[in-house]
NUMITOR-21585 format. One record per residue (C-alpha): residue in one letter; x, y, z. Coordinates in steps of 0.2 Angstrom, whole numbers, plus 2048, in hexadecimal, padded with zeros to 3 digits. Layout:
aXYZ ...
***
This chain:
m7AA9C1B7C k7A19C9B6D p7909C3B68 t7909BAB58 s7849BAB49 s7829A7B4D s77399FB48 r76F998B59 s76B99FB6A e77799BB78 g771993B89 v767985B91 s761976B87 y74F974B83 l74C967B90 v754971B9E s74B980B99 m73A977B99 l73E971BAB i742982BB1 m732989BA8 a72897CBB1 v72F982BC2 v72C994BBE v71A990BB9 g717988BC9 v71E996BD3 l7139A3BC9 m704998BCB a706998BDE a7089ABBDE v6F99ADBD4 v6EE9A2BDF s6F59ACBEF w6F19BCBE6 g6E09B6BE1 i6DB9B1BF3 s6E19C2BFA q6D69CBBED t6C69C3BF1 f6BD9D4BEF l6C09D3BDC g6B29CDBD1 q6B39BBBCC s6B59C0BB9 a6C49CCBBC y6CC9BFBC7 g6CB9B2BBA e6D19BDBAC a6E19C1BB7 i6E49AFBBA t6E39ABBA8 s6EE9BABA3 l6FC9B5BAF k6FB9A3BAA e6FC9A6B98 k70B9B2B9B a7149A4BA4 e711997B97 e7179A2B89 k72A9A0B84 v7339A2B73 v7459A1B6E i74E9A9B5F e75799BB57 h75F9A5B49 a7609B7B44 w7679BDB33 v7679CCB27 t7669CBB14 p76D9D8B08 d75C9DFB05 g75B9E5B17 i74F9D8B1D l7529D1B2F h74D9BFB30 l7499B7B41 h7469A4B43 v73C9A3B52 r736993B5B n728992B68 v72E987B77 g72098CB82 l70F984B86 i70498FB7C p704997B6A v70C9A8B69 s70A9B7B5D v7199C2B59 d7149D4B55 a7249DEB57 v7379DEB55 y7439EBB5D v7549EEB55 n75F9F8B61 g74F9FEB69 t746A04B59 l7359FCB57 i7319F3B47 r71F9EDB46 v71B9DBB3F e70D9DDB34 p7039D2B34 p7099CAB45 v7119B8B43 l7079AAB4C i71399CB52 g70A98CB57 l70F981B66 k720979B63 n721981B52 s72D98EB4B a72B99CB3E t7359A9B36 v7329BBB3A n7379C8B2C v7389DAB2E t7409E8B24 l74F9F1B2D p750A04B2E s760A0CB27 m76EA09B34 e781A06B35 a7889F5B33 g78D9EBB43 y7859E1B51 a7739E6B56 l7689E0B65 i7599D8B5E t74A9D6B69 l73A9CDB64 a7299D1B6D t7199C7B6E t7079CDB70 r7089C8B82 a7189D3B84 t7249C4B86 m7359CAB7F v7449C0B7A s7549C8B74 d7639C3B69 y7719CBB60 a7739CCB4D y7809D3B42 i77A9E0B36 p7849E0B26 r7879EFB1B l7769EFB12 f7749F3AFF i7619F6B00 y75BA04B0B t749A08B0E y742A1AB11 y731A21B15 p72AA32B11 s72FA40B1C s720A4BB17 y712A4CB0A n707A59B02 v6F5A58AFC t6F6A62AEC l6E5A5EAE5 g6D7A58AF1 s6D5A59B04 y6DDA50B12 l6D1A45B1C s6DBA3AB28 g6EBA31B2C n6FDA37B2D l70FA32B28 d70FA23B34 s701A1CB2A l70DA1AB1B r71AA0FB23 y7119FFB25 r7049F6B1B d6F89F5B29 l6E79FCB23 n6EBA0CB2C y6E9A18B1D l6EDA2AB18 v6DDA2FB11 v6DBA3EB04 k6CAA43AFD s6CAA47AEA a6C5A58AE3 g6B9A5CAD5 t6C2A64AC6 t6B5A64AB8 t6A3A69AB9 s693A67AAF s681A6DAB2 t670A65AAF p660A70AAE y651A69AB6 n63FA6EAB5 p630A6BAC0 s627A5BABF s618A61ACA y610A6FAD3 t605A73AE2 i5F9A82AE3 l5FAA8BAF4 n5EFA9AAF0 g5E5A9DAE0 s5DFA91AD2 l5E5A8AAC2 k5DEA93AB3 s5E7A8AAA4 g5F6A80A9F t600A72AA6 i611A6FAAE e618A6CA9D n616A7FA99 a622A83AA8 r630A79AA1 s637A84A93 n638A96A8E d62CA95A80 g61EAA2A84 n612A93A88 y60BA96A9A i604A8DAA8 t5F8A9AAAF f5F1A9CAC1 e5E4AA8AC7 s5E6AB1AD7 a5DAAB0AE6 t5D6ABCAF5 h5E1AB8B04 q5E4ABEB16 s5F6ABAB19 p5FEABFB29 s611AC0B28 p61AAC0B39 y62BAC9B39 n638ACBB47 p645AD8B4A t655AD7B40 g65EAE5B49 y65EAEFB59 s665AFFB61 v667B03B73 i661B15B75 t663B16B88 g66AB09B93 t676AFAB90 w674AE9B87 l678ADBB93 s674ACAB8A g66BAC1B7C g669AC4B6A l65BAC7B5D n658AB4B5C d652AB5B6E v643AC1B69 k63CAB7B5B n630AACB66 s628AACB77 d634A9FB7E d63CAA7B8E n64CAAAB84 y650ABDB86 m659ACCB81 v65DAD5B91 f661AE8B93 e666AF2BA2 s65FB03BA6 a66AB13BA8 p667B22BB3 v65FB30BA9 k65BB3CBB8 y666B40BC7 l664B49BD7 v672B4EBE4 r66DB49BF6 a672B52C06 l673B4CC18 l66DB57C26 a673B53C38 y66DB5DC47 r668B5EC59 s656B5CC5D a64CB59C6D t640B4DC63 g641B3BC65 s64CB35C73 g652B47C76 v661B52C73 n66EB45C77 y669B3CC67 p66FB44C57 k662B44C49 v664B43C36 r659B47C27 v65DB43C14 w659B50C06 n655B44BF8 g656B51BEB i644B55BEC q63FB56BFE w645B53C10 e642B41C16 e63DB3BC27 e647B3FC36 q653B30C3C e65AB2FC4E l66CB2AC50 a673B21C60 s676B2CC6F a685B37C71 e683B34C84 s682B47C87 e679B55C7F v67FB59C6D r686B6AC6B w690B6BC5A v68DB60C4A r698B5EC3B v694B53C2C a6A0B4CC1E t69BB43C0E h6A5B37C05 p6ABB3DBF4 w6A4B2FBE9 k69AB23BF3 d68BB22BFF e695B24C0F k693B32C1B i69AB37C2C v691B41C3A v69CB47C48 t694B4FC58 l69CB58C66 s692B56C76 a691B5FC87 d69DB52C8E r6AAB58C81 y6ABB47C79 l6ABB45C66 d6A0B37C5F a69FB32C4D y691B2AC43 v695B21C33 w688B1DC25 n68EB0FC1A g680B11C0E a674B06C18 t676B08C2A w67EB15C37 t68CB0FC43 k691B19C52 y6A3B1BC57 s6A3B22C69 n6B0B2EC71 l6BCB30C63 g6C4B3EC6C r6C1B4BC7A t6C3B5DC77 e6C8B6CC82 t6B7B75C80 y6A5B72C7A n6A1B85C78 t6AAB86C67 r6ABB7BC58 c6BCB75C5B f6BCB67C4F d6B8B63C3D i6B8B54C31 v6BAB52C1E y6BEB44C11 e6CEB43C07 q6C7B45BF6 n6D3B38BEE s6D4B2ABFA g6C2B2BC02 r6C9B2BC14 a6C3B38C20 i6CDB42C2C l6C6B49C3D v6D0B57C45 y6CCB5EC57 s6D3B67C65 y6DCB5BC71 s6D8B59C83 p6E2B5AC8E s6ECB66C84 s6FFB65C86 a70FB6DC7F v710B60C71 r6FDB5CC6F d6F3B6BC69 l6E8B61C5D a6E3B4FC5A y6DDB46C4B r6D6B35C46 i6D4B2EC34 w6C5B24C2E t6CBB16C22 g6BAB11C1C s6B9B03C28 s6C0B09C39 w6C8B18C42 l6DBB19C43 l6E3B1DC54 e6E3B2FC5A q6F2B39C54 y6F8B4AC59 i6FDB5BC51 n709B66C5B d708B79C58 p71BB7CC59 y719B8FC5C t70FB8EC6C s70DB83C7B d6FEB7FC86 t6F2B87C7A t6E0B85C78 v6D8B82C67 y6C6B8AC65 w6C1B88C53 v6C7B7BC46 s6C3B7BC33 l6C8B6FC26 a6C7B6FC13 a6CBB61C06 k6D5B65BF6 p6CBB5EBE7 g6D2B4FBDF s6DFB4DBEC n6E3B46BFE e6E9B57C03 v6DFB5FC11 g6E0B71C18 l6DEB75C2A v6DCB86C33 y6D8B89C45 t6D7B96C52 h6E0B94C62 q6E4B9EC72 r6F3BA0C7D g6F0BACC8B s6E7BBBC84 d6EDBB9C72 r6E4BAFC65 y6ECBA8C55 v6E7BA1C45 r6F2B93C3E a6F0B88C2E w6F8B77C2A i6F8B6CC1B w6F4B59C1B n6FDB50C0D g6F4B40C0E t700B39C1B s705B46C27 w703B58C2C g70FB66C28 n713B77C20 s70AB80C2E v709B93C2C l703BA1C39 i6F5BABC30 s6F2BB7C3E y6F8BBAC50 r6EEBC9C55 s6DDBC1C55 g6D5BC8C64 v6C3BC6C65 s6B7BCCC73 g6AEBBFC7C s6AEBACC78 p6B9BA7C69 k6AFBA7C59 e6B2BA1C47 i6C0BADC42 c6C9BA1C36 a6C4B9AC26 l6CBB91C16 a6C6B8BC05 y6CEB83BF5 e6CDB8CBE5 q6C4B7FBDA a6CDB82BCA s6DFB85BD0 k6DEB7ABE0 r6E7B87BEA l6E2B89BFC v6DDB9AC03 v6DDB9CC16 t6D7BABC20 g6D7BB1C32 v6D1BC1C3B d6DFBCDC3F y6DABD7C4F y6E1BE7C49 p6DDBF1C3E y6CDBE5C3D q6D1BDCC2D v6D4BCBC26 a6E5BC3C23 y6E7BB6C16 a6F4BAAC0F i6F4B9EBFF w6FBB8DBFF t700B89BED g702B77BEF s714B78BF4 s717B88BFE w70EB96C07 s70CBA8C00 g70FBB7C0B i702BBDC17 g6F6BC9C0E y6E7BD3C15 v6D5BD8C0F d6C9BE3C17 p6B7BDDC13 n6AFBECC1C p6BBBFBC19 d6B0C09C1E l6AEC03C30 d6BABFCC3D d6B3BEEC48 e6B9BDEC4E i6B5BCFC42 f6ACBC1C4B w6A7BB5C3D l6B0BB0C2D t6ABBA4C1F l6B3BA0C0E k6A9B98C00 a6B1B92BF0 d6A8B93BDF p6A8B81BD8 a6A9B89BC6 s6B8B94BC8 n6C6B9ABD4 r6BBBA7BDC i6B8BA6BEF m6ACBB1BF9 l6B1BB7C0A t6A3BBBC16 c6A5BC5C26 v69BBCAC35 d6A3BD7C41 g6A0BDEC52 g696BEDC4A n688BE1C44 d68FBE3C32 l68EBD6C25 s69BBD8C17 t6A3BCEC0A a6B2BCEBFE l6B5BC4BEF w6C6BBBBEB s6C8BBABD8 g6D6BADBD8 s6E3BBBBD8 a6DCBC9BE3 w6CEBCFBEF s6C1BDBBE9 l6AFBE0BEB s6B0BE3BFE t69DBE6C01 r693BEAC11 h682BE2C0F e67ABE5C21 d67EBF0C30 n672BE7C3C v674BD4C3B e66ABCAC48 t679BC6C53 v68CBC6C54 d68DBB8C61 r688BABC54 r68ABAAC41 c67ABB1C3B a680BB2C29 d687BA7C1B g686BA4C09 d68CB98BFB w68EB96BE8 e683B8EBDC p68BB7FBD3 t68CB89BC3 l688B9ABBC n694BA3BC9 r687BA9BD4 f688BABBE7 v679BABBF3 l67BBB4C04 a66EBB3C12 w66EBBBC23 g663BBFC32 v65EBD1C37 s65CBD7C48 l64ABDBC4D f643BD3C3D n63CBC1C3B d640BC0C29 l650BB9C21 r659BC5C15 y662BBFC05 r66CBC5BF7 v674BBEBE7 w685BC2BDF d686BBFBCC l696BBFBC2 s68EBCABB5 t684BD6BC0 g68CBD6BD1 w681BD7BE1 g66FBD7BDE s661BDFBE9 i65EBD9BFB n64FBCEBFD s645BC8C0C l63EBB7C10 s631BB5C1E g62BBA6C27 f638BA6C36 d636BA9C48 p640BB8C4F a653BB8C50 q65CBAEC43 h66BBA9C4D w674B9CC42 v674B9DC2F q67DB8FC25 a67EB8DC12 r685B7FC07 g686B80BF5 c681B70BEA p692B6ABE3 l689B63BD3 d67EB6ABC6 e66FB60BCB g65EB62BD4 i654B71BDA a65EB75BE9 r66CB7FBE3 v671B86BF4 m66BB7FC04 f668B89C13 g665B85C26 v65FB92C33 i65DB90C46 d652B9EC4D g64EBA4C5E a640B98C60 n64CB8AC5E d646B85C4D l651B7DC40 t64AB82C2F m651B7CC1F l64FB86C0E y657B87BFD w65BB92BEF d654B8ABDF g65DB96BD3 n650BA3BD3 s64ABA6BE5 l64EBA1BF7 g640B97BFF n638B86C01 l639B86C14 f639B76C1E k63AB75C31 a646B66C34 t642B68C47 e639B75C52 v643B70C62 v656B72C5F d655B77C71 t663B84C70 y66AB90C64 a67AB93C6D y683B86C62 e683B82C4F c67CB71C53 f678B6CC41 e681B6BC30 v67BB66C1F e687B5FC12 y683B5AC00 e689B49BF8 r698B4CBEC f690B40BDF r67FB3FBD5 t672B33BDB p667B2CBCD i655B2DBD0 k64EB28BBF q653B19BB5 e64FB16BA2 v652B08B95 s64DB0BB83 v650AFFB75 e64BB01B63 f648AF1B59 r649AF1B46 g643AE5B38 s63CAE4B27 s62CADDB20 n623ADCB0F t61CAEBB06 s60BAE3B01 p5FBAEBB05 w5F6AE8B17 s5E5AE6B1F v5EBAE6B31 l5FBAE6B3B k5FEADEB4B w60DAE2B55 t612AD9B65 v61FADBB73 e622ACFB81 a62DAD6B8F g630AD5BA2 f63BADDBAF n645AD8BBE v63CAE5BC8 s62AAEBBCA s621AFBBC6 v62AAFFBB6 n622B0CBAA v622B04B99 t61FB0CB88 l61EB02B78 q61EB0CB67 l61EB08B55 y626B15B49 d619B1EB3E y622B22B2E s614B2DB28 a615B38B37 g628B37B38 g629B31B4A y623B26B58 p611B29B5E s60CB2EB6F s5FBB27B6F g5EFB1CB64 d5F5B10B57 g608B0BB59 y607B10B6C i606B05B7B h609B0AB8D y608B00B9D t610AFCBAE g61CAEDBAD g623AE2BBA t62CAD2BBD v620AC7BB3 d622AC6BA0 e613ACFB98 v60DACDB86 k607ADEB7F w600ADFB6D q5F6AEBB62 l5ECAE9B52 i5EDAF8B46 n5DFAF8B39 m5DFB0AB33 n5EDB0DB26 p5F9B00B2D t606B03B20 r60BB13B27 f615B09B34 r621B03B27 d62CB0DB1A a62CB0AB07 t637AFBB08 g62EAF3B16 n63AAF8B25 w632AFBB36 k638B01B47 l631AFDB59 k637B05B69 i636AFFB7B t638B0CB88 a638B07B9B i63AB14BA9 k63AB12BBB q63DB1FBC9 s64CB17BD2 s65EB19BD6 e661B06BD2 a663B00BC0 f656AF3BBA q655AE7BAC l64AAE5B9D r648AD4B96 v640AD2B85 d63AAC1B80 w630AC4B70 v62EAD2B63 e623ACFB54 y61CADAB46 k60FAD1B3C p606AD9B2E t5F7AD1B25 v5F6AD2B12 a5E5AD4B0C a5E8AD1AFA y5E6AC6AEB v5F3AB8AEB a5F9AABADF e605A9FAE7 v60CA8FADF v61AA82AE4 f623A7AAD6 e62CA69ADA g639A5FAD0 v647A53AD2 s659A56ACE n669A4CAD0 t672A49AE1 y684A4DADC t690A58AE4 w68BA6AADE t696A79ADB q687A85AD9 l675A86AD5 n66CA91AC9 w659A93ACA l64DA9EAC0 t63BAA2ABC d634AAAAAD l623AB2AB2 a616ABEAAB f606AC6AB2 n5F7ACDAAA v5F9ADDAB5 s608AE7ABB s610AEAACC v60DAD9AD3 d617AD5AE3 v621AC5ADF t62BABAAEB l635AABAE4 q63CA9FAF1 l646A8FAF0 y643A83AFE n652A81B0A y652A6FB10 s660A72B1C a657A80B24 g646A78B22 g63DA86B1A y63CA93B0D p649AA1B0F s644AB3B11 s654ABBB0A g665AB6B02 d667AA6AF9 g657A9EAF3 y64DAAFAF4 i648ABBAE7 h63CAC9AE9 y636AD6ADC t627AE0AD5 s621ADBAC4 g622AE7AB5 p615AEAAA7 p607ADEAA4 n60AACEA9A q61DAD1A99 d628AC2A9D e635AC5AAB t643AB9AAE r64AAB9AC0 n658AAEAC4 q665AABAD2 t675AA1AD3 i679A99AE4 l68CA97AE6 t68DA91AF8 s685A81AFF s679A7FAF1 e675A6DAF5 r66AA73B04 f65DA78AF7 r65AA65AF3 n655A56AFD a65EA46AFF t657A3FAEF g659A4FAE5 g647A56AE7 w645A69AE7 r637A75AE9 l635A87AE2 k627A92AE8 v620AA1ADF k615AADAE9 a60DABCAE0 v602AC9AEA k5F8AD8AE4 d5E9AE2AEA a5DFADDADB s5DCACDAD2 f5E9AC7AC5 e5F0AB8ABB l601AB0ABE k608AA9AAE v617A9DAB0 d621A9BAA0 w631A92AA7 v638A8BAB7 k649A85AB7 y655A7DAC4 e666A7AABE p674A74ACA t686A73AC5 y690A64ACB y6A1A5CAC9 t6A4A4FABB r6B6A4BABF y6BFA49ACF e6D2A49AD1 v6DEA46AE0 t6F1A49AE1 v6FCA46AEF d70FA49AEF f71BA40AFB n72DA47B00 f73BA3CB05 t74AA43B0D n75AA3CB14 v75BA2FB07 t76EA2CB09 p773A1AB08 p785A17B0A f787A14AF8 t782A1BAE7 p771A13AE4 g76FA0AAD3 k75CA07AD6 l74EA10ADD t73DA08AE1 f72EA11AE7 k720A07AEE v70EA0CAF0 v700A02AF8 s6F0A0BAF6 k6DEA0AAF0 y6CFA16AEC s6BDA16AF3 l6B7A15AE1 g6BDA09AD4 s6C6A0DAC3 v6CFA1DAC8 n6DDA21ABB t6ECA22AC5 v6FEA28AC2 i70DA26ACE q71CA2FAC8 a72CA35ACF w733A47ACF d741A4AAC2 y74DA57ACA s755A5AAB9 l745A60AB1 n73FA67AC2 g72EA5EABF w725A4EAC0 s72DA41AB4 d724A3AAA5 t72FA2BAA5 a731A26AB7 k71FA22ABA i712A15AB9 t6FFA17AB4 y6F1A0BAB8 e6DEA0AABB s6DAA06ACD a6D19F6AD2 d6BF9F5AD0 p6B89F0ADD p6C59FAAE7 a6D39F1AF0 d6E49F4AF6 e6F19F4AE8 v7049F3AE9 k70C9FDADB l71F9FEAD9 l728A0CACF t73AA06ACB i748A11AC5 t758A09ABF s760A17AB4 d764A29AB7 i762A28AC9 g769A39ACC k75AA41AC3 y74EA3AAD1 l759A3AAE0 r762A4AAE4 n76AA50AF4 g762A42AFD e751A47AF8 a743A3FAED r731A42AE9 l722A37AE4 r711A3CADE i701A32ADD h6F4A3AAD2 g6E2A33ACF v6D5A39AC3 k6C3A32ABF d6B5A39AB5 t6A7A36AC1 t69AA40ACB i69FA37ADB q6ACA3EAE6 y6B8A31AEB e6C7A2EAF7 l6D9A28AF5 l6DFA1DB03 i6F2A1AB05 d6F8A0CB10 e70BA0CB0C v718A17B03 e72AA13B03 l73AA15AF9 k748A08AF8 a759A0CAF3 e7649FEAEC k7769FDAE7 
***
């Protein structure tokens, strides 16, 4: 059955309902008691509150006796309290839509009341009405909603067209609930009032004549002050800075204004570099020849010997590889037990990796190691023992943290071969590595090359297969990358007719085999080959020692061989490589050195691109018989050692020396007990990166000061560092000399450390030379430390404090103004002096900052003109001008005049003139949309409930006239707001020409307030609605 719009709720009688309620109350009370006992841990107060809340909830009951709707859209609910306590109704829901009851309706015990709410626009028909109390008791009924003839609408948006929004939103306008939309008025009309000083205070000088009245108008009548001598220190701090060397890390100029442990922090940068080298060698020193030794060339000298872990057998051959960009190095040794051991330096410690592989022999250098230049991995290649048909060589890869398992290379053209000599070269900027080796099968010796592409070996080529050499196998193969084109040149000795075969790997394929004869005038077996690449070009130098004790070279230009030259016909030995050379990092120069039979000295010669081979020179200081000569060029243009040499002589000395760009020398005996010269048991390798050895941070601070005459200048710097022993130089720029001094005035030098130090200097002689004509000054801090690690400079305080020894007249004028809201402030002085060229500073006290400004608003500085001539100086402050008055309108203006001779300050006029608002206005527009009642309205009623924070504001409420496209002059109401302020209800009713004010479901309403006042006020709007009636 349909619900009816009956006036009474269906259900139990009042008596029966009371009985049921009593039973429910009893049950709930029992539950409450049980719950309370079980919750004994609760506080007694919380327990009591819970009991009270549940009890009141149980005792509250209301019924809707009658619900009806009147044609004006008002829902009326007749409600009776049938419970045991008073109730308060604060909400009604219509089909789930909340309508607040403002103010809530209080219904006493056994009383009834009518709750009235305005319905929203809705279709006619039955609606579920739910009434809610403040204790959340809810009761529902149905009511029939008839076709209404009054529809209520609220603004969908608003726009503050004059003034500024403060608080509130559209919800604030739907109910009269003291929840306001608040808009602040805006000033629209201004006026100004001039003020003059009412008193003055003399800070320096004395009154000569006149009174304060003489400073209140521009009339040529003066209040005159006489100057007095004054010593006035004026401290200044930097206003700018530049980092000359190093990097800014943190802090700003505010942090160097005081000695307060707030810092500007800067970090040093390297300014000097060296390239280090590592020498690894055999020596009988320390624990003996089973223990490899190392020394570091630090760019200046050789450091102390370090002993590595035992190789478990005497060391015979040594190879060194250095990481391309970080402090990691690998030393590999081949010992008498034929095992390879690796020693890895990680930048802090050495770690030994034992028995990485076993070779077929220890009599030749059948292994080598290099780093991939791109990945930073290292690859170790060695002859494999026991050799087999598919395992001619083995290799292992160092990943940076471990060695990968052993893998193998099979020479596909031979089987059961013995590898005697292995050489590797790394391609610059790539993971490619070239391999060349000498191997023997039966009585034949071969030279073969392979290419490592970063993942596998391939592209093998046979360079030579007639490489017969008398006696034990020697270094008859070599390889090097052209440094510009990155092509690989590989060479191998060709047995007959005693020449060198070569091939070029282009990066994708091999060229054909070519030949070069470095010693064309004689025919002898070639025993030793080296190839060295010029780091500055594609040139490569080939060095050969043959069986006739000849030393010869040939130069590869990048496209062809030339300059085959024999340098010596009586080298020390052909059983060991007693000659070697390498290139300087720049200048295209090659340095060649060798030993000569029956002589103790070392011979050397230099090839230059412009002049060719130079003369042969001799260097003494060696014991007889230079058996091994090794050369390594420095890869970078740093340091004094351009090419490093190592020599093992017949006395088993290992002597290191270097070419410094001009001569070969600087001998250093790394050890006197190599204990054998049968093997090349040492190698030196440069790092591939620069090592900083000197750090510097340099910062220039800039500031400005006054241009008065000075008697003394004191400048102060407080700074510290995060390290000790820093060489610190403080300098003050001398504008007369045009530079920073290196001693005397303006110069301080000391050694700084981790504790902040205050350094200062007094300059009494001509201190103004440390400023320019406009008062600018500069101060530089330079800190230097011999270190590879960066350090930090922290600057706590920088002060530049000149003292003015002059005559000063200084007066503060005070007055009182209004406390209105100001739009601007104009202030001026009209002054004269009895002398010319007086330094004048005018300052207006800034109460927000708590002091007199030194620039910008409130600050004027000038030099006076001719004697006894009035000069007017004024300034208009447009922003935050009220900061130059206190809460009661008080203001202060200071006049300070300085000169190096006595003078009189004559004040004619001091004026302080604020501009302020004398009218404030506020305008808010409201937009109504979807005003579409199911009829054509015959009446529109706009309702506004509002007030102002100030009384007697002239107000206009008017509707928008769509036919005029403007605000209506007829559909409006005007009034003067209540004084004292209070909420006022205003209705604007329109009964004719409705279409002019309601079009396409839209209407607009404006509230405009205006008042002639100097006090800014607020418009507070509580409710805005539009009712459309038929």
